[in-house]
C-alpha positions in Angstrom: 0.0 0.0 0.1 1.5 2.9 -0.9 -1.3 5.6 -0.4 -5.0 5.7 1.4 -7.8 6.2 -0.8 -8.5 9.7 -0.1 -4.3 10.6 -1.2 -5.0 8.5 -4.7 -5.0 10.4 -7.8 -8.5 10.2 -8.8 -9.5 11.3 -5.3 -7.1 14.7 -5.7 -8.8 15.2 -9.0 -12.1 15.2 -7.4 -11.1 17.5 -4.6 -9.9 19.7 -7.4 -13.0 19.8 -9.5 -14.6 20.5 -6.2 -12.2 23.4 -5.2 -12.0 24.5 -9.2 -16.0 25.0 -9.0 -15.9 27.5 -6.3 -13.5 29.5 -7.2 -14.7 32.6 -9.2 -13.2 34.0 -12.0 -12.0 37.6 -12.9 -14.7 38.4 -15.4 -17.5 36.8 -12.5 -16.3 38.8 -10.2 -16.9 41.9 -12.1 -20.2 40.9 -13.0 -20.7 40.5 -9.1 -19.3 43.9 -8.3 -21.1 45.8 -10.7 -24.8 44.0 -9.5 -24.5 45.1 -6.2 -24.0 48.9 -7.7 -26.5 48.0 -11.2 -29.9 46.8 -8.8 -29.7 50.1 -6.1 -29.6 51.9 -9.7 -32.4 50.6 -11.4 -34.4 50.6 -8.1 -33.5 54.3 -8.2 -34.8 54.8 -11.6 -38.2 53.0 -11.3 -38.9 54.8 -8.6 -38.0 57.9 -10.0 -39.6 57.2 -12.9 -42.6 56.6 -10.8 -42.6 59.4 -9.1 -41.6 62.5 -11.2 -43.6 62.7 -14.0 -47.2 62.3 -11.4 -45.2 65.2 -9.4 -44.8 66.9 -12.6 -48.4 67.0 -13.8 -47.2 64.2 -16.5 -50.4 61.9 -16.7 -51.8 60.1 -14.0 -50.3 58.4 -11.2 -51.4 54.8 -11.7 -50.6 55.1 -15.0 -46.6 56.0 -13.9 -46.5 53.5 -10.8 -47.5 51.2 -13.4 -44.3 51.9 -15.8 -42.1 52.1 -12.5 -43.2 48.4 -11.4 -42.4 47.1 -15.6 -38.9 49.2 -15.1 -38.1 47.5 -11.8 -39.1 44.2 -13.2 -37.2 44.3 -16.8 -33.8 46.0 -14.6 -33.8 42.5 -12.4 -30.5 41.9 -13.0 -31.1 37.6 -13.2 -29.8 37.1 -16.5 -26.7 39.4 -15.9 -25.6 37.7 -12.3 -26.3 33.9 -14.3 -24.6 34.7 -17.0 -21.0 34.4 -16.0 -21.1 31.4 -13.6 -23.2 29.1 -16.1 -20.8 29.7 -18.6 -17.9 29.3 -16.2 -19.5 25.7 -15.1 -20.5 24.7 -18.0 -16.6 25.2 -19.6 -15.2 23.4 -16.2 -17.4 20.5 -16.8 -17.0 20.1 -20.5 -13.2 20.4 -20.5 -13.0 17.8 -17.4 -14.8 15.2 -19.4 -11.9 15.6 -21.4 -9.7 14.9 -19.4 -8.5 18.8 -19.3 -9.1 19.8 -15.5 -8.5 23.7 -14.5 -8.7 24.7 -11.0 -11.2 27.4 -11.4 -12.7 29.9 -13.6 -9.7 32.2 -13.2 -7.7 29.4 -14.8 -10.2 28.8 -17.5 -10.2 32.6 -18.3 -6.2 32.9 -18.6 -5.8 30.2 -20.9 -7.7 32.0 -23.7 -5.4 34.9 -22.7 -1.5 33.3 -23.9 0.5 34.5 -25.8 2.8 32.2 -25.1 3.7 28.4 -24.3 6.8 26.9 -23.1 7.0 23.0 -23.3 9.2 20.5 -21.5 10.4 18.0 -23.7 10.8 14.3 -21.9 7.6 13.2 -21.5 5.8 16.1 -22.6 6.4 16.7 -26.3 8.0 13.0 -26.3 6.5 10.1 -24.7 8.9 9.6 -22.5 10.1 6.3 -23.2 12.8 5.4 -25.7 12.9 3.7 -28.9 15.2 1.5 -30.6 15.1 3.6 -34.7 17.9 2.2 -36.4 19.6 -1.1 -36.2 23.0 -1.2 -38.4 24.8 -4.1 -39.6 27.9 -3.4 -40.5 28.8 -5.0 -44.1 30.2 -8.9 -43.1 28.2 -8.7 -39.8 24.8 -10.1 -39.2 21.6 -9.2 -40.5 19.4 -6.7 -39.0 17.4 -9.3 -37.0 19.7 -11.6 -35.7 21.6 -7.7 -34.3 18.6 -6.9 -32.7 17.9 -11.0 -31.1 21.6 -10.8 -30.3 21.3 -7.5 -28.6 17.6 -8.6 -26.3 19.1 -11.7 -25.3 21.5 -9.6 -23.0 18.8 -7.2 -21.6 15.6 -10.3 -20.9 14.9 -9.2 -17.5 15.7 -5.7 -17.3 13.9 -2.9 -16.3 16.4 -0.1 -17.5 14.4 2.3 -20.2 16.7 1.2 -23.2 16.4 -2.4 -22.3 12.6 -2.1 -22.3 12.7 -0.4 -25.6 15.3 -3.1 -27.5 12.6 -6.1 -26.2 9.8 -4.1 -27.1 11.3 -3.8 -31.0 11.9 -7.4 -31.0 8.4 -8.8 -29.7 7.3 -5.5 -32.5 9.1 -7.7 -35.2 8.4 -11.0 -34.2 12.1 -12.0 -33.3 12.6 -14.7 -31.1 14.8 -13.9 -28.0 17.0 -15.9 -26.3 17.9 -15.3 -22.5 22.0 -15.1 -22.5 24.0 -16.6 -19.9 26.5 -15.5 -17.2 24.5 -11.7 -17.9 26.7 -8.8 -16.0 25.9 -4.9 -15.9 29.1 -2.9 -16.4 28.8 0.3 -14.5 29.0 3.1 -17.1 29.7 0.7 -19.7 27.0 -1.7 -20.5 26.3 -5.3 -20.2 27.9 -9.0 -21.1 27.1 -12.2 -21.2 27.0 -15.1 -23.2 25.4 -16.6 -26.0 25.8 -19.8 -28.1 29.5 -19.8 -26.7 30.4 -16.5 -27.9 30.8 -13.4 -25.7 28.0 -10.6 -26.0 28.7 -6.9 -25.2 26.1 -3.9 -25.6 27.0 -0.6 -24.4 28.4 3.0 -25.1 30.5 3.7 -27.7 33.7 5.2 -25.7 33.4 1.4 -23.7 33.0 -0.7 -27.2 35.6 1.5 -28.8 38.0 0.9 -25.5 36.9 -3.2 -25.9 36.7 -3.9 -30.0 38.0 -0.5 -31.4 36.1 1.6 -34.2 36.9 2.2 -37.6 36.3 5.5 -39.4 33.9 4.8 -41.2 31.5 3.3 -38.0 32.6 6.5 -36.4 30.8 8.2 -39.6 27.7 6.4 -38.9 27.9 7.0 -34.9 28.2 10.5 -35.5 25.3 10.9 -37.8 23.2 9.1 -36.2 23.8 11.2 -32.7 23.8 14.4 -34.6 19.7 13.2 -35.1 20.0 13.3 -31.9 19.6 9.3 -31.2 21.7 7.2 -28.7 23.6 4.7 -29.9 24.7 1.4 -28.6 27.5 -0.8 -29.9 26.7 -4.8 -30.0 30.5 -6.7 -30.0 30.9 -10.6 -30.2 34.0 -12.2 -29.3 35.7 -9.0 -29.2 34.3 -7.5 -32.9 31.7 -5.0 -33.6 28.7 -6.8 -35.1 25.9 -4.2 -34.8 24.7 -1.0 -33.6 21.4 -0.1 -32.4 20.4 3.8 -31.9 17.1 5.0 -29.9 15.5 7.8 -29.8 12.3 9.8 -27.1 10.6 9.9 -30.4 8.0 12.9 -30.4 4.2 11.7 -28.9 2.5 11.1 -32.3 0.1 14.0 -32.0 2.8 16.7 -30.9 3.1 18.3 -34.3 -0.2 18.2 -34.7 -0.9 20.2 -31.2 1.8 22.6 -31.9 0.4 23.4 -35.0 -2.7 24.5 -33.7 -1.7 26.3 -31.1 0.7 28.0 -33.8 -2.5 29.0 -35.9 -3.9 30.3 -32.7 -1.3 33.0 -32.6 0.4 31.4 -30.1 4.2 31.3 -29.9 5.4 28.2 -28.6 9.4 27.1 -27.2 11.0 23.9 -26.2 12.8 24.0 -22.7 14.9 20.7 -21.7 18.1 20.0 -19.9 18.9 17.8 -22.7 22.0 17.9 -24.9 22.1 20.5 -28.1 22.1 17.7 -31.0 18.8 15.9 -29.0 17.0 18.5 -28.4 18.0 20.5 -31.6 16.7 17.2 -33.4 13.3 16.8 -31.9 12.6 20.8 -32.1 12.8 20.4 -36.2 10.9 17.4 -36.3 8.2 19.8 -34.5 8.6 22.9 -35.7 9.2 24.6 -32.6 12.1 27.2 -31.3 14.2 25.3 -28.3 15.9 26.3 -25.4 18.6 23.4 -24.3 20.7 22.3 -21.5 18.9 24.1 -19.3 18.7 23.5 -15.2 15.4 24.1 -13.4 16.2 27.5 -12.5 17.3 28.6 -16.2 13.6 27.1 -17.5 12.1 29.9 -14.7 14.0 31.8 -15.9 13.4 32.1 -19.5 9.3 31.9 -18.4 10.2 35.5 -16.8 12.3 37.2 -19.6 9.1 36.2 -21.9 6.7 37.8 -19.6 9.4 40.6 -19.2 8.9 41.2 -23.2 4.9 41.3 -22.3 4.0 37.4 -23.0 1.1 36.4 -21.1 3.1 32.8 -20.6 1.9 29.2 -20.3 4.4 26.4 -18.7 3.3 22.4 -19.7 5.4 20.0 -17.7 5.2 16.9 -16.2 8.7 16.5 -13.5 9.9 17.8 -10.5 12.7 19.9 -12.9 9.5 21.3 -13.9 7.9 23.0 -10.5 10.0 26.2 -9.8 8.8 27.2 -14.1 5.1 26.2 -13.5 4.7 28.0 -10.2 6.1 31.5 -12.4 4.2 31.0 -15.4 1.1 33.1 -15.8 -0.7 29.6 -16.0 1.0 26.7 -15.0 -0.4 22.8 -17.0 0.7 19.8 -15.4 0.7 17.2 -18.7 -1.0 13.4 -17.4 1.2 10.6 -16.0 3.2 13.5 -14.2 4.3 13.5 -11.2 2.5 14.5 -8.3 4.6 17.9 -7.5 3.6 18.7 -11.1 0.0 18.3 -10.6 0.0 20.1 -7.2 2.0 23.0 -8.7 0.0 23.9 -12.1 -3.4 26.0 -12.6 -4.1 23.0 -14.8 -3.7 19.7 -16.1 -3.8 17.5 -18.9 -5.3 14.1 -17.9 -4.5 12.1 -21.2 -1.4 13.4 -22.4 -2.0 14.5 -25.3 -0.4 18.1 -26.7 -3.3 18.3 -28.7 -5.2 18.8 -25.5 -3.5 22.0 -24.8 -4.5 23.6 -28.0 -8.1 22.5 -26.9 -7.8 23.9 -23.1 -7.1 27.3 -25.1 -9.9 27.0 -27.8 -12.4 26.2 -24.8 -11.2 29.0 -23.0 -11.7 31.6 -25.5 -14.7 29.5 -26.5 -16.3 30.1 -23.2 -15.2 33.7 -23.1 -17.3 34.1 -26.3 -20.1 32.9 -24.9 -20.0 35.5 -21.8 -19.4 37.9 -24.1 -22.8 36.6 -25.8 -24.8 36.0 -22.5 -24.1 39.8 -21.5 -25.0 41.7 -24.5 -28.2 39.1 -24.9 -29.2 40.2 -20.9 -28.1 44.0 -21.0 -29.8 44.5 -24.8 -32.9 42.5 -23.7 -33.4 45.2 -20.9 -32.2 48.0 -22.4 -34.7 47.6 -25.0 -37.4 46.9 -23.3 -37.1 49.8 -20.9 -37.0 52.7 -23.5 -40.4 50.8 -24.9 -41.9 50.4 -21.5 -41.4 54.0 -20.9 -42.7 54.9 -24.3 -45.7 53.3 -23.3 -45.3 50.2 -25.7 -45.0 47.6 -23.7 -46.5 46.8 -20.0 -46.0 44.4 -17.0 -46.7 41.3 -18.9 -44.3 41.6 -21.5 -41.6 43.0 -18.6 -42.0 39.9 -17.1 -41.3 38.1 -19.9 -38.5 39.9 -21.2 -36.6 39.1 -17.7 -37.4 35.5 -17.8 -36.8 34.9 -20.8 -33.4 36.7 -20.7 -32.7 34.0 -17.7 -33.5 31.0 -19.9 -31.8 32.8 -23.5 -28.1 33.1 -21.3 -28.7 29.7 -19.5 -29.2 27.6 -22.3 -26.4 29.7 -24.7 -24.1 28.8 -21.5 -25.4 24.7 -21.4 -24.2 24.6 -25.4 -20.7 24.5 -23.9 -21.8 21.1 -22.3 -21.8 19.8 -25.9 -18.1 21.0 -26.4 -15.6 18.0 -27.6 -12.5 19.4 -28.6 -10.3 18.1 -31.9 -10.4 14.5 -30.3 -14.1 13.8 -30.5 -14.8 10.4 -31.9 
C-alpha cells in the first residue's frame, strides 16, 4: 500500500474539481461587483419613473406607477448575474469530461489569454520512453534481425528504459529472443553475457571503442546518428563489432498537430529542456518549435520570466519535479498527464490524457467560454435596454417585462449549456 484512498489520483482530481467550481473568474467577480451597484440603480430609476412624472403633472399616478413596476422587473439582474457562472461551470465540466482539469474559473479565463507556451521535452512533447529507431549491421556482419536478437538476449529481465525499448522492438518485429547466460551489468559501460558460446557486449560507444576498436566508417555512422539526437549502443561478439542499435525518445504522435494548432491560434511555442543540444535540436526540427537546451530548472524559470518581461502571458507545460519552478512562475502552469505529484499540485491545470493537442483544446475551450460570456452579457443587457425604452414609451407593459426578464434568464442559461456539447479536436 502506497497511499490511502483519500490520497490517490482520482480522489485528488475530485478535490481539485470541487475547488475549481468554488473559485471565481475575474469576469465573474466583476459582474458580481457590477450587480451590487446595478441593482440599487435600477430601483432608483424605477422609483423616479413612478414618482416624478405625476408630481410634475405628466400623467396619472396609476399609469406611471405601472411603468415603474415594469422597469423594476425589466431591471432585475438575474440574467446578468447568472450569465457568467453558468458559462464557467459548463466550460469546466466540458473540459473535465475530455481530461482537461482547470483549477477554477480564473484558470479557465486565463488560458484563453496566453500568448506564449513553453513546453518541457521529455514526457511532454515526447513519450518519455526511448524507442529503437535504427539497427545497423556493418558489412560482413550479422543481419538486422540477428543484431536485434543478440542485443535483446542481454536485456531479458532488465527494467532499464533502453533495455525495455530493445525488447519491445524485438517483440514488435517478431524476433525470437533467448536469454543470454552469465549476464552482468558493467556500470557506466553497458551489459555483457554469453550466447551460443560467444561473448556478447552491448554498451556505450566509448566502452566499445576501448574493447573492440571502431573504424572510421563506423565512427561516421555513429556521429550521424548522434547528430539526429539518437543514443547509440554498440553490440560486439567476441571482441568484434557486429551491430549498432540507435534509440531516441520520439515525439508523441499528436505533438506536431498540437503545436501547429497553437501556432495557428497566434501562440508562440518554445521547448525548454535539460537535454543536450543535438538531441533537442533534432526533436525541435521535427516539430517546428523554438528550442533552448541544456537547461537547469532555474534556467527554465528564468526564461519564463524573460518571456513575461517581453509582454507575453506565458503558459508552461511540464510533467516532472524539474518543471515545478517554471510551472509556478508562469501565468498558467499546465501539468501533463502521468506527471509527478509535485507537477500536478504546482500547476494551475492538468492535461490528464497526456495529449499535446489537448493543450490547444484547452486554449480553444477558454476562448469559447469567454465568447459565450460576452454573448450572454449582450443578451441580458440588450433585452433590458430594448424593453426599458419601450416601457417608458408606453409600447410594452408589465407582462412583456415579466416575459423579457424570464426569457433573458432562460436564454443565457441555454446558451451557456451549449458548452456542455464541446468535444474538442479529439472527438470521435
